[in-house]
C-alpha positions in Angstrom: 99.8 81.0 -52.3 100.4 77.4 -51.2 98.0 75.1 -53.0 97.6 71.7 -54.6 95.5 70.9 -57.6 94.8 67.5 -56.2 93.6 69.0 -52.9 96.0 66.8 -50.9 98.3 68.0 -48.1 101.3 69.9 -49.1 104.7 70.1 -47.6 105.0 72.5 -44.6 107.3 75.5 -45.2 107.0 76.5 -41.6 105.1 75.3 -38.6 101.6 76.7 -38.5 100.7 78.6 -35.3 97.4 77.2 -34.0 95.3 79.1 -31.4 92.6 77.0 -29.7 89.8 78.5 -27.6 87.9 76.6 -24.9 86.1 77.3 -21.7 85.4 74.3 -19.4 82.0 75.7 -18.4 80.7 75.2 -21.9 79.8 71.6 -21.1 77.6 72.6 -18.1 74.8 74.1 -20.2 71.8 71.9 -20.9 69.1 72.5 -23.5 66.8 69.8 -21.9 66.4 66.1 -21.6 64.5 65.7 -24.9 66.6 68.2 -26.8 69.2 66.9 -29.4 71.7 69.7 -28.8 74.2 68.7 -26.2 76.9 71.3 -25.4 78.8 68.6 -23.5 80.0 67.3 -26.9 82.4 70.2 -26.9 83.9 69.0 -23.6 84.1 65.5 -25.0 86.0 66.8 -28.0 88.3 68.8 -25.7 89.2 65.6 -23.7 90.0 63.8 -26.9 92.2 66.6 -28.1 94.1 66.7 -24.8 94.5 62.9 -24.4 95.7 62.6 -28.0 98.5 64.9 -26.9 97.6 67.7 -29.3 98.1 70.3 -26.6 101.7 70.2 -27.6 100.9 71.7 -31.0 98.3 74.3 -29.7 98.3 77.6 -28.0 95.3 77.0 -25.7 93.3 80.0 -24.5 90.2 80.7 -22.4 88.4 83.6 -24.1 86.7 86.4 -22.3 82.9 86.2 -22.5 81.5 88.5 -25.1 79.9 91.6 -23.7 76.5 93.0 -24.7 78.2 95.9 -26.5 80.3 93.4 -28.5 77.3 91.3 -29.5 75.2 94.3 -30.3 77.6 95.0 -33.3 75.2 92.6 -35.0 72.3 91.8 -32.7 69.4 94.1 -31.7 70.0 95.4 -28.2 66.3 94.6 -27.3 66.9 90.9 -28.3 70.1 90.7 -26.3 68.3 92.2 -23.3 65.6 89.6 -23.6 68.2 86.8 -23.6 70.0 88.3 -20.6 66.8 88.3 -18.5 65.3 85.0 -19.7 65.4 82.2 -17.2 63.3 79.0 -16.7 61.8 80.7 -13.6 60.3 83.7 -15.3 58.8 82.1 -18.5 55.3 83.2 -17.5 56.4 86.8 -17.8 58.2 86.4 -21.1 55.3 85.1 -23.2 55.3 88.0 -25.7 59.0 88.1 -26.0 59.3 84.4 -26.6 57.0 84.6 -29.5 58.7 87.8 -30.9 62.2 86.4 -30.6 61.4 82.8 -31.7 62.4 81.3 -28.3 60.5 78.2 -27.3 60.7 74.5 -28.3 63.7 74.4 -30.7 65.4 77.3 -28.9 64.4 76.8 -25.3 65.2 79.0 -22.3 67.6 77.1 -20.0 69.7 78.0 -17.0 72.7 80.1 -18.0 71.4 80.8 -21.6 73.0 84.2 -21.9 76.3 83.0 -20.4 76.3 80.2 -23.0 75.9 82.8 -25.8 78.7 84.9 -24.3 81.1 82.0 -24.3 80.3 80.9 -27.9 80.5 84.5 -29.2 83.6 85.4 -27.1 85.5 82.5 -28.5 84.9 83.6 -32.1 85.7 87.2 -31.3 89.0 86.2 -29.6 89.9 83.9 -32.5 89.3 86.7 -35.0 91.4 89.1 -33.0 94.2 86.6 -32.8 94.2 86.3 -36.6 94.0 90.1 -37.0 97.1 90.6 -34.8 98.9 87.8 -36.8 99.5 85.9 -33.6 98.1 82.7 -35.2 97.7 81.2 -38.7 94.7 79.1 -37.7 92.3 79.8 -34.8 89.8 77.2 -33.5 86.6 77.7 -31.6 84.6 74.5 -31.4 82.2 76.4 -29.1 81.1 78.5 -32.0 79.6 78.0 -35.5 76.0 78.8 -34.5 75.0 79.8 -38.0 71.2 80.1 -37.9 70.8 83.0 -35.4 69.4 86.1 -36.9 69.9 89.8 -36.0 66.8 89.8 -33.8 65.7 86.3 -33.2 66.8 82.7 -32.4 66.7 79.9 -34.9 67.7 76.3 -35.2 69.2 75.9 -31.7 71.2 79.1 -32.2 70.7 82.3 -30.2 73.6 84.6 -31.1 75.6 84.4 -34.3 79.2 84.1 -33.2 80.2 83.6 -36.9 78.8 87.0 -38.0 80.5 88.7 -35.0 83.8 87.0 -35.8 83.6 88.0 -39.5 82.8 91.6 -38.6 85.9 91.6 -36.4 88.0 90.2 -39.3 86.8 92.8 -41.6 88.5 95.5 -39.6 91.8 94.2 -40.9 91.0 92.0 -43.9 89.5 93.4 -47.2 87.7 90.2 -48.1 86.6 87.3 -46.0 85.4 83.9 -47.3 82.8 82.0 -45.3 82.4 78.3 -46.0 79.7 76.1 -44.4 79.8 72.3 -44.4 77.0 71.8 -41.9 74.2 69.6 -43.3 71.9 72.6 -42.8 72.1 75.8 -44.9 74.1 78.7 -43.3 71.2 81.0 -43.5 72.0 83.4 -40.7 75.4 84.2 -42.0 74.3 84.5 -45.6 71.5 86.9 -44.6 73.8 89.1 -42.6 76.2 89.6 -45.6 73.7 89.3 -48.4 74.3 92.8 -49.7 78.1 93.2 -49.4 80.9 92.3 -51.7 83.5 92.1 -48.9 82.2 88.7 -47.6 81.5 85.7 -49.9 79.4 83.0 -48.3 79.5 79.4 -49.7 77.2 76.8 -48.2 77.1 73.0 -49.0 73.9 71.6 -47.5 70.9 69.3 -47.9 68.2 71.1 -49.7 64.5 70.3 -50.1 62.0 69.4 -47.4 64.7 70.2 -44.8 65.4 72.9 -42.2 65.7 75.8 -42.8 64.4 75.5 -46.3 66.7 78.2 -47.8 69.8 77.9 -49.8 68.6 77.5 -53.4 71.3 77.5 -56.0 69.7 80.6 -57.5 70.1 82.6 -54.3 73.2 84.6 -55.1 73.1 87.9 -53.2 71.6 91.3 -53.8 72.8 94.8 -54.8 76.6 95.1 -54.6 76.5 91.6 -52.9 75.1 90.0 -56.1 77.1 86.9 -56.9 78.8 86.9 -53.5 76.5 84.2 -52.1 77.1 80.7 -53.4 74.8 77.8 -52.5 75.4 74.2 -53.3 72.2 72.3 -52.5 72.7 68.5 -52.2 70.5 65.5 -51.8 70.5 62.7 -49.2 73.2 60.1 -48.6 76.1 61.9 -50.3 79.4 60.1 -49.6 83.0 61.3 -49.2 84.0 60.9 -52.8 80.9 62.6 -54.3 81.1 65.4 -51.8 84.8 66.1 -52.6 84.1 65.9 -56.3 81.9 69.0 -55.8 83.6 70.8 -52.9 87.2 71.0 -54.3 86.4 72.4 -57.8 83.9 74.9 -56.4 86.2 76.1 -53.6 89.2 76.2 -56.0 87.3 78.5 -58.3 85.9 80.6 -55.5 89.4 81.2 -54.0 91.0 82.0 -57.3 88.3 84.6 -58.2 87.5 86.1 -54.8 91.1 86.1 -53.4 90.1 86.1 -49.7 92.4 87.6 -47.1 90.9 85.3 -44.5 88.7 82.2 -44.4 86.1 81.2 -41.8 85.1 77.5 -42.0 82.0 76.2 -40.2 82.6 72.5 -39.5 79.1 71.3 -38.5 79.4 67.6 -37.8 75.7 66.8 -38.5 76.8 66.1 -42.1 78.4 62.9 -40.8 76.9 59.4 -41.3 74.8 58.4 -38.3 73.7 61.9 -37.2 70.0 61.8 -36.0 69.1 65.0 -37.8 71.5 64.9 -40.8 70.9 62.9 -44.0 74.4 62.6 -45.4 76.7 59.6 -45.5 80.1 61.2 -44.9 82.9 59.9 -42.7 85.5 61.9 -40.7 88.0 61.5 -43.6 85.6 63.1 -46.1 84.6 65.8 -43.7 88.1 66.5 -42.6 89.3 66.7 -46.2 87.4 70.0 -46.5 89.6 71.4 -43.7 92.8 69.9 -45.3 92.0 71.4 -48.7 91.3 74.9 -47.4 94.3 74.7 -45.1 96.5 74.0 -48.2 96.0 77.6 -49.5 97.9 79.0 -46.5 95.3 81.7 -45.9 94.6 82.8 -42.3 91.7 80.6 -41.2 89.2 80.3 -38.4 87.7 76.8 -37.7 84.3 76.8 -35.9 81.9 74.1 -34.6 78.2 74.0 -35.5 75.6 71.3 -35.7 76.2 67.7 -34.7 73.8 65.6 -32.6 75.7 62.3 -32.0 78.0 63.7 -29.3 80.6 60.9 -29.7 80.9 61.4 -33.4 81.1 65.2 -33.0 84.0 64.7 -30.5 85.7 62.4 -33.0 85.2 64.8 -35.8 86.5 68.0 -34.2 89.5 66.2 -32.6 90.4 64.8 -36.0 90.1 68.2 -37.6 92.1 69.8 -34.9 94.8 67.3 -35.9 94.5 68.3 -39.5 95.0 71.9 -38.5 98.1 70.9 -36.6 99.3 68.6 -39.4 99.6 65.6 -37.1 98.4 62.0 -37.5 96.1 60.4 -34.9 96.0 56.8 -34.0 92.7 55.1 -34.8 92.7 53.8 -31.3 91.0 56.3 -29.0 93.1 57.1 -26.0 91.8 56.7 -22.5 89.8 59.7 -21.5 86.9 60.8 -19.1 84.3 59.9 -21.7 85.7 56.5 -22.8 82.4 54.7 -22.4 80.8 56.9 -25.1 83.2 55.6 -27.8 82.4 51.9 -27.5 82.0 49.2 -28.5 85.1 49.5 -30.8 86.8 52.6 -29.3 88.0 53.7 -32.7 88.4 57.2 -34.0 87.1 56.7 -37.5 83.5 55.7 -38.5 82.3 53.8 -41.5 79.9 55.0 -44.2 76.6 53.2 -44.6 75.9 51.0 -47.7 73.2 53.1 -49.2 72.5 54.6 -52.6 74.0 58.1 -53.1 71.1 60.2 -54.4 73.5 62.8 -55.8 74.9 62.8 -59.3 78.7 63.0 -59.8 78.5 66.1 -62.0 78.4 69.7 -60.9 75.4 71.6 -62.2 76.5 74.5 -64.4 74.5 76.8 -62.3 77.0 76.2 -59.4 79.5 78.2 -61.4 77.1 80.8 -62.8 78.3 83.5 -60.4 81.9 83.1 -61.7 80.8 83.4 -65.4 79.5 86.9 -64.8 81.9 89.2 -66.7 81.3 92.0 -64.2 83.2 90.0 -61.7 86.4 90.7 -63.6 86.1 94.1 -62.1 84.5 93.2 -58.8 87.0 90.6 -57.9 90.1 92.2 -59.3 93.0 92.2 -56.8 93.2 95.9 -55.7 96.8 95.6 -54.7 98.3 95.0 -58.2 98.2 97.0 -61.5 95.6 95.7 -63.9 94.8 96.2 -67.6 93.0 99.4 -68.6 89.7 97.6 -69.3 89.6 96.7 -65.6 91.0 99.9 -64.1 88.8 102.2 -66.2 85.8 100.7 -64.5 87.0 100.5 -60.9 85.3 102.8 -58.4 86.3 102.2 -54.8 83.3 101.3 -52.6 83.1 103.3 -49.3 83.3 100.0 -47.4 86.8 99.5 -48.6 88.0 102.4 -46.5 88.3 100.7 -43.2 90.5 101.5 -40.2 93.4 99.1 -40.2 94.6 100.6 -36.9 91.5 100.0 -35.0 92.6 98.4 -31.7 89.5 98.9 -29.6 88.6 95.9 -27.4 91.5 93.8 -28.5 93.9 93.7 -25.7 91.8 91.8 -23.2 92.1 88.8 -25.5 95.9 89.0 -25.8 98.1 86.9 -23.5 100.9 89.4 -23.9 100.2 93.1 -23.5 103.8 94.2 -24.3 103.2 94.8 -28.0 105.2 97.1 -30.2 103.3 99.9 -31.8 104.5 102.8 -34.1 103.3 105.4 -31.6 103.4 106.0 -27.9 100.9 104.0 -25.8 98.9 107.1 -24.8 97.8 107.6 -28.4 95.9 104.3 -28.2 93.9 105.4 -25.2 95.3 102.9 -22.6 
């Protein structure tokens, strides 16, 4: 495993293959004039990525929209049917459903709502499939990262949970998946979906207290066989880059050492940046991007997703910068000419400055943050199943039924592949196509 104790970038042994998913239609959707969520921020990020010349380092793909069948692997069919039918023109006939599915002010009905969900979810499904087929080392979907959506209801500007759908796809080929959330809000929808399994570990760094969604206490650690596989790091306002990294790096180092994930999903919500109208942190692009750089250093297949972020210009800056980190290229601080140039004034620079405010977080990590890893039962739970262990471990190992997954499951894959001429160990007719 490629890693660095200091968390800095390490020398490249080979060029990472980066798959980047984008659909130009994503910027056409509009939550409403008073709503802070602006999907056009993804288009702005895309223009920065192109005009910085990063297309030379990316495989750029347009994903297929997710189908109802694909999204129903997690979401209730009745809820998806509601989203499919809901339009601004038939709100009067949706009254009961809007209340039932928590659709209204924060999660409004807008033109093309269901298609928006299909693009977000389709991008994360395609990214997962690309990693499953080992066609990429890092897969990026800035259209995704909508971590609040629940199985049967909308929440926090999120309608369908592309992250859960992507992780479920990864689990077809990967024994353990690590989910990391650096959005200013707790990743409650993803944690809830995997709260009772030991094959997915969720780790969320977020503002906690009188703050949406109100979940993510440090004592919330999972249930049943999922006990100790949910890690929450609640933070206070105005945390800066240095303080954030003094917590993030040791926690994630320990998590990766103990959990040994086969794949990582990182939600890069940009509302944890300084200046966000909803966020309360004081981070810059460099501190935020350092999370990407640190996890990239472990050389584990990784999916990068979008998320929150309500200053569209800073969101675009952030995700362009983190695309560059994924590609291991340096960007000039001078923003190149692009279709949204006026939004980056008055200085037209990539990087933003932190505010001069008091950091309300201590520099020490509470012992409770590592409580999960001090549980002696994890010696068994997290033991690498692919190597021989001491008798005190092996005598207690009982394979969970969830470990017996189909590594040859190819259903639904090939529509996301640019090259159908793949080599398989058996004739094509045995795969049903």
